[in-house]
C-alpha positions in Angstrom: -27.5 -3.1 -8.1 -24.4 -5.2 -8.2 -21.6 -4.2 -6.0 -18.1 -4.1 -7.7 -15.1 -5.7 -5.7 -12.3 -3.1 -4.2 -8.9 -3.9 -5.2 -7.9 -5.5 -2.1 -10.9 -8.0 -2.4 -9.5 -8.8 -5.8 -6.1 -9.2 -4.5 -7.3 -11.6 -2.1 -9.0 -13.7 -4.7 -6.1 -13.4 -7.0 -3.8 -14.9 -4.4 -6.6 -17.8 -3.3 -6.7 -18.6 -7.1 -2.7 -18.9 -7.4 -2.5 -20.9 -4.3 -5.2 -23.3 -5.6 -3.0 -23.3 -8.7 0.2 -24.1 -6.9 2.0 -21.0 -8.0 1.7 -19.5 -4.6 3.3 -22.1 -3.1 5.7 -22.6 -5.9 6.4 -18.7 -5.0 6.9 -19.1 -1.2 9.1 -22.2 -1.7 11.5 -20.3 -4.2 11.5 -17.3 -1.7 12.5 -20.0 1.1 15.4 -21.3 -1.4 16.5 -18.1 -2.1 16.7 -17.2 1.7 18.6 -20.4 2.2 21.2 -19.6 -0.3 21.7 -15.9 1.1 22.6 -17.0 4.9 24.7 -19.9 6.0 23.4 -22.2 8.3 25.5 -20.7 10.9 23.6 -17.9 11.5 20.0 -19.6 11.7 18.7 -16.6 13.7 19.0 -14.0 10.5 16.8 -16.7 8.2 14.2 -16.9 11.1 14.0 -13.2 11.4 13.9 -12.5 7.7 11.2 -15.1 7.3 9.2 -13.7 10.2 9.5 -10.2 8.7 8.3 -11.7 5.3 5.3 -12.9 7.1 4.4 -9.9 8.8 4.7 -8.3 5.5 2.3 -10.6 3.2 -1.1 -9.0 3.1 -3.8 -12.1 2.2 -4.1 -13.8 5.4 -4.2 -17.2 3.5 -0.2 -16.8 2.3 0.8 -15.6 5.4 -0.8 -18.8 7.4 1.4 -20.7 4.8 4.4 -18.8 5.5 4.2 -19.0 9.4 3.9 -22.8 8.6 7.1 -22.7 6.9 8.4 -20.9 9.5 7.6 -23.3 11.9 9.3 -26.0 10.1 12.5 -24.0 9.9 12.5 -23.2 13.4 12.5 -26.8 14.5 14.8 -27.7 11.9 17.2 -25.0 13.3 16.6 -26.3 16.7 17.8 -29.6 15.6 20.8 -28.3 14.0 21.9 -26.6 17.0 21.3 -29.7 19.3 23.5 -31.6 16.5 26.5 -29.0 16.6 26.2 -29.1 20.7 26.7 -32.6 20.4 29.6 -32.6 17.8 33.1 -32.9 19.1 
């Protein structure tokens, strides 16, 4: 007898397929752009907090993994910007 997949399994398969097709990464990129537009660069901690909250709310593990990688990139950029602002006269 064949087992029917649960709703969460279907959602996970859909999210993996959308990532393979590139739509998932486009959605993640679009959300990062929107977050950057909403916040100024002078408030990098708020951007990091919003991204961290977004990473914890996402259900499929693959999507949250990609968002965590993006979060690490943003953190590195924020550290660089802070160092650059400190060296300005």
